C-alpha positions in Angstrom: -99.1 37.2 -127.6 -97.2 34.3 -126.2 -94.3 32.7 -128.2 -93.9 29.0 -128.6 -90.8 27.4 -127.1 -88.6 25.6 -129.6 -88.3 22.1 -128.1 -86.6 20.7 -131.2 -83.2 22.0 -130.0 -83.5 20.2 -126.6 -84.2 16.8 -128.1 -81.3 14.3 -128.3 -80.5 12.9 -131.7 -80.9 9.2 -132.1 -77.6 7.2 -132.2 -77.4 5.4 -135.5 -74.8 3.0 -136.7 -72.7 3.4 -139.8 -74.7 0.5 -141.2 -77.9 2.4 -140.6 -76.4 5.3 -142.6 -75.4 3.1 -145.4 -78.8 1.5 -145.6 -80.6 4.8 -145.6 -78.3 6.2 -148.3 -78.5 3.0 -150.4 -82.3 3.2 -150.4 -82.0 6.5 -152.3 -79.1 5.7 -154.7 -78.9 3.8 -158.0 -75.9 1.6 -157.3 -73.1 0.9 -154.8 -70.7 3.3 -156.3 -73.1 6.1 -155.8 -73.8 4.9 -152.2 -70.1 4.9 -151.4 -69.5 8.3 -152.9 -72.5 9.8 -151.0 -71.4 8.3 -147.6 -67.8 9.5 -148.2 -69.1 13.0 -149.0 -71.2 13.1 -145.9 -68.3 12.1 -143.7 -65.8 14.4 -145.5 -68.1 17.4 -145.2 -68.7 16.9 -141.5 -72.5 16.5 -142.0 -72.1 13.1 -140.4 -69.7 12.4 -137.5 -68.4 9.1 -136.3 -68.5 8.5 -132.6 -66.7 5.8 -130.6 -67.2 5.5 -126.8 -68.5 9.0 -126.5 -65.7 10.6 -128.5 -66.0 11.9 -132.0 -63.5 10.5 -134.4 -62.2 12.2 -137.5 -63.2 10.2 -140.6 -60.5 10.0 -143.2 -61.9 9.6 -146.6 -59.4 8.5 -149.2 
C-alpha cells in the first residue's frame, strides 16, 4: 500500500496585509471593539505574526 505525500506542508502561505486580517475578523464580529480585541489577541498569542521586509517583528499589544 502506497502512502500519500503531504504537500500541504510544502505550500507557501499567502502574504496578507494587516488590513486583510482586520477585514476578515470584522466580517465575523459584532462591532469594532470585538474586532480590535480579536486582532489584539491573535497578535499577542503569536497565531499571527507581523512581517516587514522579510523580518518578523514583535507586535506589542497594549
